[in-house]
C-alpha positions as CSV (number, residue, x, y, z in Angstrom):
1,M,8.0,-60.7,35.1
2,I,6.5,-58.0,32.9
3,H,10.0,-57.4,31.5
4,I,10.2,-61.0,30.4
5,L,6.7,-60.9,28.8
6,S,7.5,-57.8,26.9
7,D,10.8,-59.4,25.6
8,I,8.9,-62.5,24.5
9,F,6.3,-60.3,22.8
10,T,9.0,-58.3,21.0
11,Y,10.7,-61.5,19.8
12,L,7.4,-62.9,18.5
13,L,6.8,-59.7,16.6
14,A,10.4,-59.9,15.2
15,V,9.9,-63.5,14.1
16,Y,6.5,-62.7,12.5
17,G,8.1,-59.8,10.6
18,A,10.9,-62.0,9.4
19,F,8.5,-64.7,8.2
20,T,6.3,-62.1,6.5
21,L,9.4,-60.6,4.7
22,I,10.5,-64.1,3.5
23,I,7.0,-64.9,2.2
24,T,6.8,-61.6,0.4
25,I,10.2,-62.1,-1.3
26,C,9.3,-65.6,-2.3
27,N,5.9,-64.5,-3.7
28,S,7.6,-61.7,-5.6
29,I,10.2,-64.1,-7.1
30,R,7.5,-66.6,-8.0
31,Q,5.3,-63.9,-9.7
32,R,8.4,-62.7,-11.7
33,L,9.1,-66.2,-12.9
34,D,5.5,-66.7,-13.9
35,N,5.5,-63.5,-15.9
36,D,8.7,-64.4,-17.8
37,N,6.8,-66.2,-20.6
38,C,4.1,-63.6,-20.7
39,N,3.8,-61.6,-24.0
40,V,2.5,-58.3,-22.6
41,K,3.4,-55.0,-24.3
42,V,2.1,-51.6,-23.4
43,V,1.5,-49.4,-26.4
44,L,0.1,-45.9,-26.6
45,I,-1.2,-44.8,-30.0
46,V,-1.4,-41.0,-30.1
47,K,-2.2,-38.2,-32.4
48,N,-2.2,-34.5,-31.5
49,Q,-2.0,-35.1,-27.7
50,E,0.4,-32.3,-26.7
51,E,-1.8,-31.3,-23.7
52,T,-2.0,-34.8,-22.1
53,I,0.8,-37.1,-23.3
54,E,3.5,-35.9,-20.9
55,G,1.3,-36.4,-17.9
56,I,0.2,-39.8,-19.0
57,I,3.7,-41.1,-19.6
58,R,5.2,-39.6,-16.5
59,N,2.3,-41.2,-14.4
60,L,3.0,-44.6,-16.0
61,F,6.6,-44.5,-15.1
62,S,6.2,-42.9,-11.6
63,A,3.5,-45.3,-10.6
64,D,5.7,-48.2,-11.6
65,I,2.8,-49.6,-13.7
66,L,5.1,-51.0,-16.4
67,R,7.2,-53.1,-13.9
68,K,4.0,-54.5,-12.3
69,A,2.3,-55.4,-15.5
70,M,5.1,-57.0,-17.5
71,T,8.7,-58.2,-17.5
72,T,10.2,-55.9,-20.2
73,E,9.1,-52.7,-18.6
74,K,9.2,-51.0,-21.9
75,L,6.6,-48.4,-23.1
76,T,6.1,-48.0,-26.9
77,V,4.4,-44.9,-28.2
78,V,3.2,-44.7,-31.8
79,D,2.8,-41.2,-33.1
80,M,0.2,-41.3,-35.9
81,G,1.3,-38.2,-37.6
82,S,0.7,-35.5,-35.0
83,S,0.7,-31.9,-36.3
84,D,1.1,-30.3,-32.9
85,K,4.0,-30.4,-30.4
86,T,3.4,-34.1,-29.5
87,P,6.6,-35.4,-31.3
88,T,8.7,-32.7,-29.6
89,I,7.3,-33.7,-26.2
90,L,7.8,-37.4,-26.9
91,G,11.5,-36.7,-27.8
92,K,12.0,-34.8,-24.6
93,L,10.5,-37.6,-22.6
94,K,12.6,-40.2,-24.4
95,K,15.7,-38.5,-22.9
96,D,14.2,-38.8,-19.4
97,Y,13.2,-42.5,-19.5
98,E,15.4,-45.4,-20.6
99,Y,12.6,-47.9,-21.3
100,F,10.7,-45.8,-23.8
101,E,10.4,-46.3,-27.5
102,I,8.8,-43.9,-30.0
103,L,7.6,-45.2,-33.4
104,E,6.3,-43.2,-36.3
105,E,3.1,-44.2,-38.1
106,D,4.9,-46.1,-40.8
107,E,6.8,-48.1,-38.1
108,K,3.7,-49.4,-36.3
109,G,4.3,-52.9,-37.6
110,R,7.3,-53.2,-35.3
111,I,4.8,-53.4,-32.4
112,F,4.0,-57.0,-33.4
113,S,7.6,-58.2,-34.1
114,C,8.1,-59.3,-30.5
115,F,5.1,-61.7,-30.8
116,G,6.6,-63.6,-33.7
117,F,4.5,-62.3,-36.6
118,E,4.3,-59.2,-38.7
119,A,1.4,-56.9,-39.2
120,K,0.3,-55.8,-42.6
């Protein structure tokens, strides 16, 4: 009798796990579809940040923050004319991450191009 009860309990847990998995997948798909029309862009504007920029960017990518926040998963960094090693560090990080864009100060208007208007 105990064997039958433990089997029933195991089956109930398995069914509960399957339903939970299906609901999680459906919610994930629904959330992804809801975000498709969202105009969210992550932009970092930096100048002379050689000591912190690598840690910030690596943490953004490792914590999967970009995927959770938006559909494009692309990070844009605008270097506002750094005189330290920030541009070199950004160039190195660009090789490590596919969804990473570096803009110079004079290219900062490109940030707004995906929203359908141009900045002055």
